[in-house]
C-alpha positions in Angstrom: 16.1 -27.7 5.1 17.0 -29.3 1.8 17.0 -33.0 1.0 18.9 -34.3 -2.0 18.1 -37.7 -3.4 20.4 -39.3 -6.0 19.5 -42.1 -8.4 20.8 -43.7 -11.5 24.0 -45.4 -10.3 24.8 -49.1 -11.1 27.1 -51.5 -12.7 28.3 -50.7 -16.3 31.0 -52.1 -18.6 34.0 -49.9 -19.6 33.0 -47.6 -22.4 29.4 -47.6 -21.3 27.2 -44.7 -20.1 25.1 -43.8 -17.1 23.0 -40.8 -16.2 22.8 -39.8 -12.6 19.9 -37.6 -11.3 19.6 -35.6 -8.1 16.3 -34.3 -7.0 16.2 -31.5 -4.4 13.4 -30.5 -2.1 12.8 -26.9 -1.0 12.8 -23.7 -2.9 16.4 -22.6 -3.2 17.4 -25.0 -6.0 17.3 -22.4 -8.8 19.6 -20.0 -6.9 22.1 -22.6 -5.9 25.2 -24.0 -7.3 25.0 -27.7 -7.9 27.9 -30.0 -7.7 28.7 -33.7 -8.3 31.5 -35.2 -6.2 32.8 -38.7 -6.1 34.8 -40.8 -3.6 36.6 -44.0 -4.5 37.7 -46.5 -1.9 40.8 -45.2 0.0 40.7 -41.9 -1.8 39.5 -38.4 -0.8 36.3 -37.0 -2.1 36.8 -35.0 -5.3 34.8 -32.5 -7.2 33.7 -33.8 -10.6 31.4 -31.2 -12.1 29.7 -27.9 -11.2 26.8 -26.0 -12.6 26.1 -22.5 -11.4 22.7 -20.9 -11.1 23.6 -19.1 -14.3 24.1 -22.4 -16.1 27.9 -22.0 -16.3 29.7 -25.4 -15.9 33.1 -26.6 -14.9 34.6 -30.1 -14.9 37.5 -32.0 -13.4 40.2 -32.6 -16.0 39.7 -36.3 -15.6 36.1 -36.2 -16.9 36.2 -33.3 -19.4 34.7 -34.4 -22.7 33.1 -37.5 -21.2 30.8 -36.1 -18.5 28.1 -33.5 -18.9 26.3 -31.7 -16.0 22.9 -30.1 -16.5 20.0 -28.8 -14.5 16.3 -28.5 -14.8 15.1 -25.8 -12.4 11.4 -26.6 -13.1 12.0 -30.1 -11.7 14.6 -29.1 -9.0 16.9 -31.7 -10.5 20.5 -31.8 -11.6 21.9 -34.5 -13.9 25.3 -36.0 -14.6 25.5 -37.7 -18.0 28.6 -40.0 -17.9 29.9 -41.4 -21.2 32.9 -43.5 -22.1 33.2 -44.7 -18.6 36.4 -46.1 -17.3 37.3 -48.3 -14.3 38.8 -45.2 -12.7 35.3 -43.7 -12.6 34.2 -46.3 -10.1 33.1 -44.5 -6.9 30.2 -43.3 -4.8 28.9 -40.2 -6.4 27.4 -37.4 -4.3 25.2 -34.5 -5.1 25.9 -31.2 -3.4 23.8 -28.1 -3.2 25.7 -25.0 -2.2 24.7 -21.4 -1.5 26.7 -18.6 0.1 25.5 -19.7 3.6 24.3 -23.3 3.2 25.6 -26.6 2.0 23.7 -29.9 1.6 24.6 -33.4 0.6 22.8 -36.4 -0.8 23.3 -39.9 0.4 25.4 -41.0 -2.6 24.9 -43.5 -5.4 27.4 -46.2 -6.3 28.8 -46.3 -9.8 30.9 -49.4 -10.7 32.6 -49.7 -14.0 33.7 -53.3 -14.6 33.8 -55.9 -17.2 
């Protein structure tokens, strides 16, 4: 069983930055694809960024050039650096660990972008 614990959310002004962290328990982190999703009120959960075990990354068009996903396998931790934040980025952000046969979710962390 894997547990994912997110941190780093909060209130930030438009144009500001935040860095989210997600720490994973267990021993499958290094072979897993790590994803960040977000869900805004009244909207479906959407995939924001992905980092494969190889280190390859992908981003939603809405965050390209502003968000950076990274991972530290020694710390079993994935990060999401969010810059130039907009009000549209306001959402609960969820960490996800995925393998071919398993899928785990964190509890979510709130990000609010507001003046």
